[in-house]
RODO-2510 file (C-alpha; in nm, 4 decimals, decimal comma):
residues 330
     n   res          X          Y          Z
     1     m     2,4771    -1,5216    -2,8492
     2     p     2,8267    -1,6081    -2,7405
     3     g     2,9285    -1,5398    -2,3842
     4     k     3,2201    -1,3438    -2,2486
     5     l     3,5741    -1,4420    -2,3313
     6     s     3,7284    -1,6780    -2,0793
     7     l     4,0820    -1,6408    -1,9480
     8     k     4,1888    -1,9359    -2,1624
     9     q     4,0530    -1,7693    -2,4763
    10     i     4,2191    -1,4382    -2,3879
    11     i     4,5517    -1,6187    -2,3482
    12     k     4,5088    -1,7880    -2,6882
    13     i     4,4293    -1,4567    -2,8586
    14     t     4,7335    -1,2998    -2,6912
    15     v     4,9567    -1,5852    -2,8105
    16     s     4,8265    -1,5396    -3,1666
    17     v     4,8887    -1,1643    -3,1619
    18     v     5,2416    -1,2081    -3,0234
    19     l     5,3290    -1,4803    -3,2768
    20     l     5,1943    -1,2820    -3,5711
    21     g     5,3774    -0,9716    -3,4520
    22     f     5,7044    -1,1625    -3,4257
    23     l     5,6621    -1,3251    -3,7677
    24     l     5,5814    -0,9951    -3,9381
    25     h     5,8795    -0,8326    -3,7677
    26     y     6,0994    -1,1156    -3,8970
    27     t     5,9747    -1,1069    -4,2559
    28     g     5,9101    -0,7327    -4,2669
    29     f     5,5528    -0,6080    -4,2693
    30     e     5,5992    -0,3823    -4,5716
    31     d     5,7861    -0,6499    -4,7696
    32     t     5,5182    -0,9090    -4,6919
    33     l     5,2412    -0,6653    -4,7874
    34     k     5,4254    -0,5839    -5,1114
    35     k     5,4468    -0,9534    -5,2036
    36     l     5,0775    -0,9970    -5,1266
    37     s     4,9841    -0,6928    -5,3362
    38     q     5,1740    -0,8406    -5,6310
    39     a     4,9723    -1,1632    -5,6134
    40     n     4,6966    -1,2384    -5,8619
    41     l     4,3847    -1,1842    -5,6478
    42     w     4,1586    -1,3170    -5,9241
    43     y     4,2436    -1,6604    -5,7909
    44     v     4,0596    -1,5813    -5,4655
    45     p     3,7092    -1,6553    -5,6086
    46     v     3,8382    -1,9837    -5,7510
    47     g     3,9872    -2,0701    -5,4122
    48     i     3,6547    -1,9932    -5,2439
    49     l     3,4758    -2,2274    -5,4853
    50     l     3,7274    -2,5027    -5,4098
    51     y     3,6824    -2,4470    -5,0365
    52     l     3,3034    -2,4563    -5,0688
    53     g     3,3348    -2,7780    -5,2703
    54     a     3,5508    -2,9319    -4,9980
    55     q     3,2957    -2,8324    -4,7340
    56     l     3,0176    -2,9729    -4,9518
    57     i     3,1851    -3,3140    -4,9453
    58     s     3,2572    -3,2738    -4,5728
    59     a     2,8898    -3,2047    -4,5067
    60     y     2,7953    -3,5168    -4,7037
    61     r     3,0480    -3,7141    -4,4972
    62     w     2,8881    -3,5776    -4,1790
    63     k     2,5398    -3,6733    -4,3024
    64     f     2,6687    -4,0163    -4,4027
    65     l     2,8189    -4,0730    -4,0571
    66     s     2,5110    -3,9378    -3,8769
    67     a     2,2628    -4,1696    -4,0473
    68     p     2,3551    -4,4859    -3,8468
    69     l     2,2667    -4,2996    -3,5257
    70     g     1,9209    -4,2118    -3,6533
    71     f     1,9695    -3,8534    -3,7735
    72     r     1,7478    -3,7917    -4,0763
    73     l     1,8119    -3,4280    -4,1648
    74     s     1,8277    -3,2994    -4,5214
    75     f     2,1631    -3,2512    -4,6899
    76     r     2,0993    -2,8759    -4,7070
    77     e     2,0712    -2,8622    -4,3273
    78     f     2,4022    -3,0428    -4,2836
    79     y     2,5725    -2,8122    -4,5333
    80     d     2,4238    -2,4963    -4,3821
    81     y     2,5259    -2,6081    -4,0323
    82     y     2,8758    -2,6734    -4,1611
    83     l     2,9055    -2,3238    -4,3088
    84     i     2,7572    -2,1602    -3,9982
    85     g     3,0082    -2,3536    -3,7880
    86     m     3,2926    -2,2114    -3,9985
    87     f     3,1618    -1,8603    -3,9382
    88     f     3,1459    -1,9051    -3,5617
    89     n     3,4871    -2,0722    -3,5495
    90     l     3,6531    -1,7774    -3,7193
    91     f     3,4748    -1,4757    -3,5806
    92     l     3,3170    -1,5646    -3,2471
    93     p     3,5625    -1,6934    -2,9868
    94     g     3,2957    -1,6972    -2,7173
    95     a     3,1314    -1,9786    -2,5240
    96     i     2,9754    -2,1271    -2,8397
    97     g     3,2372    -2,2555    -3,0798
    98     g     3,1653    -2,3665    -3,4341
    99     d     3,1663    -2,7382    -3,3573
   100     m     2,9653    -2,6835    -3,0397
   101     l     2,7047    -2,4953    -3,2390
   102     r     2,6914    -2,7665    -3,5063
   103     m     2,6366    -3,0239    -3,2344
   104     v     2,3488    -2,8277    -3,0783
   105     y     2,1837    -2,7613    -3,4162
   106     l     2,2045    -3,1301    -3,5075
   107     a     2,0666    -3,2493    -3,1741
   108     k     1,7801    -3,0002    -3,1838
   109     s     1,6862    -3,0622    -3,5472
   110     g     1,7212    -3,4389    -3,5157
   111     q     1,5395    -3,4413    -3,1796
   112     r     1,8088    -3,6584    -3,0257
   113     k     2,0548    -3,6321    -2,7391
   114     k     2,3423    -3,3893    -2,7686
   115     r     2,5924    -3,6630    -2,6804
   116     e     2,4787    -3,8547    -2,9899
   117     a     2,5279    -3,5447    -3,2031
   118     l     2,8712    -3,5033    -3,0450
   119     l     2,9530    -3,8590    -3,1444
   120     t     2,8835    -3,7799    -3,5114
   121     l     3,1157    -3,4777    -3,4933
   122     l     3,3917    -3,6804    -3,3299
   123     a     3,3551    -3,9457    -3,5996
   124     e     3,3568    -3,6848    -3,8756
   125     r     3,6640    -3,5105    -3,7358
   126     g     3,8307    -3,8440    -3,6605
   127     v     3,8110    -3,9883    -4,0112
   128     g     3,9340    -3,6553    -4,1472
   129     l     4,2384    -3,6769    -3,9201
   130     v     4,3032    -4,0392    -4,0177
   131     a     4,2895    -3,9529    -4,3876
   132     l     4,5155    -3,6492    -4,3366
   133     l     4,7786    -3,8516    -4,1521
   134     l     4,7660    -4,1318    -4,4082
   135     l     4,8032    -3,8902    -4,6995
   136     t     5,0772    -3,6782    -4,5426
   137     s     5,2793    -3,9730    -4,4093
   138     m     5,2692    -4,1657    -4,7359
   139     v     5,3634    -3,8641    -4,9466
   140     s     5,6488    -3,7698    -4,7093
   141     l     5,7926    -4,1201    -4,7686
   142     s     5,7593    -4,1024    -5,1477
   143     p     6,0932    -4,1347    -5,3344
   144     p     6,0965    -3,7731    -5,4657
   145     l     6,0732    -3,6381    -5,1092
   146     l     6,3018    -3,8793    -4,9257
   147     h     6,5948    -3,6453    -4,9838
   148     m     6,4054    -3,3518    -4,8293
   149     d     6,5175    -3,2618    -4,4783
   150     l     6,1971    -3,2252    -4,2762
   151     r     6,3750    -3,1482    -3,9503
   152     i     6,3117    -2,8217    -3,7695
   153     p     6,6255    -2,7072    -3,5817
   154     l     6,5950    -2,5820    -3,2244
   155     k     6,8666    -2,4444    -2,9980
   156     f     6,8580    -2,4417    -2,6195
   157     l     7,1455    -2,2614    -2,4445
   158     s     7,4661    -2,4608    -2,4915
   159     w     7,3031    -2,7962    -2,5595
   160     g     7,3698    -2,7669    -2,9283
   161     p     7,1203    -2,8075    -3,2122
   162     l     6,8102    -3,0116    -3,1412
   163     y     6,5553    -3,1075    -3,4041
   164     f     6,1896    -3,1766    -3,4510
   165     d     6,1848    -3,4473    -3,7175
   166     l     5,8469    -3,3848    -3,8807
   167     r     5,8566    -3,7074    -4,0815
   168     l     5,9170    -3,9071    -3,7638
   169     i     5,6339    -3,7233    -3,5881
   170     l     5,3943    -3,8038    -3,8738
   171     l     5,4880    -4,1715    -3,8663
   172     s     5,4580    -4,1823    -3,4857
   173     l     5,1108    -4,0274    -3,4940
   174     s     5,0056    -4,2758    -3,7619
   175     g     5,1383    -4,5600    -3,5465
   176     f     4,9468    -4,4349    -3,2413
   177     l     4,6281    -4,4227    -3,4465
   178     l     4,6829    -4,7807    -3,5602
   179     l     4,7450    -4,8951    -3,2027
   180     g     4,4361    -4,7083    -3,0885
   181     y     4,2261    -4,8791    -3,3542
   182     i     4,3575    -5,2215    -3,2513
   183     s     4,2928    -5,1376    -2,8846
   184     l     3,9294    -5,0584    -2,9592
   185     w     3,8862    -5,4089    -3,0996
   186     c     4,0617    -5,5732    -2,8062
   187     a     3,9168    -5,3670    -2,5194
   188     p     3,6425    -5,5368    -2,3108
   189     l     3,3875    -5,2663    -2,3850
   190     e     3,0877    -5,4675    -2,2639
   191     r     3,2398    -5,5100    -1,9194
   192     l     3,3354    -5,1437    -1,9017
   193     m     2,9839    -5,0341    -1,9969
   194     e     2,8342    -5,2619    -1,7306
   195     r     3,0579    -5,1149    -1,4618
   196     i     3,0374    -4,7527    -1,5819
   197     p     2,6916    -4,6749    -1,7281
   198     k     2,8084    -4,3395    -1,8639
   199     l     3,0272    -4,5279    -2,1099
   200     a     2,7186    -4,6768    -2,2762
   201     i     2,7728    -4,4374    -2,5664
   202     l     3,0735    -4,6508    -2,6609
   203     g     2,8249    -4,9127    -2,7752
   204     q     2,6950    -4,6650    -3,0314
   205     a     3,0446    -4,5509    -3,1238
   206     k     3,1475    -4,9079    -3,1993
   207     l     2,9635    -4,9034    -3,5304
   208     y     3,2158    -4,6503    -3,6623
   209     w     3,5240    -4,8685    -3,6198
   210     s     3,3609    -5,2109    -3,6564
   211     n     3,1909    -5,1363    -3,9903
   212     l     3,4820    -5,1499    -4,2360
   213     g     3,2623    -5,0400    -4,5280
   214     l     3,1516    -4,7297    -4,3401
   215     l     3,5094    -4,6562    -4,2368
   216     f     3,6489    -4,7022    -4,5874
   217     k     3,3886    -4,4780    -4,7495
   218     s     3,4262    -4,2001    -4,4936
   219     v     3,8070    -4,2041    -4,5150
   220     s     3,7852    -4,2022    -4,8967
   221     l     3,5596    -3,8968    -4,8854
   222     s     3,8088    -3,7317    -4,6527
   223     l     4,0914    -3,7970    -4,8984
   224     v     3,8908    -3,6194    -5,1698
   225     v     3,8450    -3,3216    -4,9348
   226     h     4,2181    -3,3064    -4,8626
   227     c     4,3034    -3,3305    -5,2329
   228     l     4,0809    -3,0297    -5,3006
   229     m     4,2616    -2,8382    -5,0279
   230     v     4,5983    -2,9328    -5,1786
   231     g     4,4663    -2,8014    -5,5094
   232     m     4,3847    -2,4734    -5,3382
   233     h     4,7425    -2,4507    -5,2103
   234     l     4,8755    -2,5021    -5,5618
   235     l     4,6400    -2,2247    -5,6715
   236     i     4,7845    -1,9885    -5,4095
   237     a     5,1382    -2,0724    -5,5253
   238     e     5,0335    -1,9895    -5,8805
   239     a     4,8787    -1,6627    -5,7641
   240     l     5,2083    -1,5661    -5,5973
   241     h     5,4090    -1,6675    -5,9070
   242     v     5,6116    -1,9366    -5,7272
   243     h     5,6573    -2,3031    -5,8080
   244     v     5,6198    -2,5686    -5,5392
   245     d     5,6227    -2,9404    -5,6121
   246     v     5,2773    -3,0937    -5,5687
   247     l     5,4121    -3,3651    -5,3371
   248     y     5,5868    -3,1146    -5,1141
   249     i     5,2861    -2,8822    -5,0997
   250     t     5,0808    -3,1846    -4,9921
   251     v     5,3147    -3,2385    -4,6975
   252     v     5,3073    -2,8666    -4,6184
   253     y     4,9271    -2,8663    -4,6167
   254     g     4,9139    -3,1742    -4,3926
   255     i     5,1657    -3,0478    -4,1373
   256     v     5,0115    -2,6994    -4,1274
   257     s     4,6653    -2,8501    -4,0732
   258     l     4,7921    -3,0647    -3,7874
   259     a     4,9855    -2,7774    -3,6289
   260     s     4,6806    -2,5493    -3,6486
   261     v     4,4856    -2,7904    -3,4268
   262     l     4,7281    -2,7392    -3,1364
   263     p     4,5306    -2,5637    -2,8591
   264     i     4,7831    -2,2866    -2,7992
   265     a     4,6508    -2,0080    -3,0201
   266     f     4,3161    -1,8683    -3,1331
   267     n     4,1976    -2,0727    -3,4323
   268     g     4,5585    -2,1525    -3,5177
   269     f     4,6513    -1,7911    -3,6009
   270     g     5,0243    -1,7425    -3,5622
   271     v     5,0969    -2,1149    -3,5406
   272     r     4,9651    -2,1706    -3,8932
   273     e     5,1585    -1,8767    -4,0395
   274     g     5,4780    -1,9793    -3,8602
   275     t     5,4511    -2,3348    -3,9920
   276     y     5,4006    -2,2092    -4,3475
   277     l     5,7082    -1,9913    -4,3033
   278     l     5,9242    -2,2770    -4,1758
   279     l     5,8239    -2,5266    -4,4437
   280     l     5,7992    -2,3031    -4,7492
   281     t     6,1399    -2,1453    -4,6877
   282     k     6,2813    -2,5004    -4,6871
   283     a     6,1605    -2,5225    -5,0474
   284     g     6,3614    -2,2117    -5,1389
   285     i     6,0769    -1,9604    -5,1127
   286     a     6,1612    -1,6185    -4,9686
   287     p     6,0287    -1,5527    -4,6146
   288     q     5,8174    -1,2588    -4,7331
   289     t     5,6573    -1,4721    -5,0030
   290     a     5,5945    -1,7540    -4,7534
   291     m     5,4115    -1,5133    -4,5213
   292     a     5,2164    -1,3727    -4,8154
   293     f     5,1205    -1,7329    -4,8975
   294     a     4,9836    -1,7771    -4,5443
   295     f     4,7849    -1,4530    -4,5616
   296     y     4,6450    -1,5429    -4,9037
   297     w     4,5095    -1,8584    -4,7415
   298     v     4,3574    -1,6463    -4,4624
   299     i     4,1839    -1,4285    -4,7236
   300     i     4,0230    -1,7323    -4,8887
   301     s     3,9180    -1,8969    -4,5613
   302     t     3,7819    -1,5686    -4,4227
   303     c     3,5733    -1,4981    -4,7329
   304     t     3,4393    -1,8540    -4,7264
   305     s     3,3490    -1,8242    -4,3579
   306     l     3,1585    -1,5029    -4,4303
   307     i     2,9241    -1,7088    -4,6451
   308     g     2,8314    -1,9003    -4,3305
   309     g     2,7382    -1,5683    -4,1727
   310     i     2,5130    -1,4910    -4,4675
   311     v     2,3409    -1,8291    -4,4256
   312     l     2,2851    -1,7466    -4,0587
   313     l     2,1485    -1,3980    -4,1366
   314     k     1,8963    -1,5413    -4,3828
   315     g     1,6939    -1,6311    -4,0758
   316     h     1,6334    -2,0014    -4,1360
   317     y     1,8401    -2,0981    -3,8317
   318     k     1,8247    -1,9364    -3,4904
   319     t     2,1379    -1,9499    -3,2788
   320     p     2,0580    -2,1877    -2,9886
   321     s     2,0564    -2,0258    -2,6454
   322     l     2,2606    -2,1580    -2,3550
   323     q     1,9342    -2,2868    -2,1999
   324     e     1,8607    -2,4893    -2,5139
   325     q     2,2110    -2,6354    -2,4989
   326     e     2,1560    -2,7447    -2,1387
   327     e     1,8190    -2,8995    -2,2291
   328     n     1,9867    -3,1059    -2,4990
   329     d     2,2185    -3,2484    -2,2341
   330     a     1,9249    -3,4053    -2,0510
***
């Protein structure tokens, strides 16, 4: 079972509550709720199916990336672990997070070291991030969107308007990833591993960036996952009776996903909704509808995560204890 909340987790939950409170005050709680009540909720089951399909491909990607390190679990185990991880990520902000739990399950089931299981998760998350940045950056530079102003204005005292240029940030992140990839090829890893034995795991990690076929396939799978998620966003727009260009909604999805990863709020709550509000209002959507859009997404993701709880309650998988986690570190 998860442990007590740490101070860091309490701060994140507080930040989320404050942000959501501010956003709902800005858009009007009753107006936002009215917009959400007018939405076609029959699209929720379809959204759940799309989300489950995306996680199905993600689980296959995880299995595909785990095989070179000797993990020979069934696809069902990978998929179940993925769904259980979603459940823990959303509902249990304790000592065992969703990814931590997936790592422990994989190490225990595969009878391998936890650091090797962690490596598969880092690879799986990494290729997903690479694909997301590639997709979002390329679409933001497409001719139909070049006229779109993707700057977020900020004002500090009398300094005048300052801006976060989201397009520039996307391109900068993509450039850093490219430089990081080149650095991995150029770095003297063998010498580093000889001097620092704990870095020996880099020898195993090398197969992920040195095998171009493996890298291409995993990034391609990630692009399919992201396209399904973009489709879900178009579905939500349809449910709320608003029109958003498919290219722009792709950029919105990418930026929101990246912003949600920032470690300043609990599971991205507040940050995600605020980013939806900023970007969707730029497309001419009313603030109340933009917030309703964000909450519609929360409904779909919450319902999908509940399925992970059902998988856990079926009794096939026992939540690893803290002692078992420590044993896997040995």
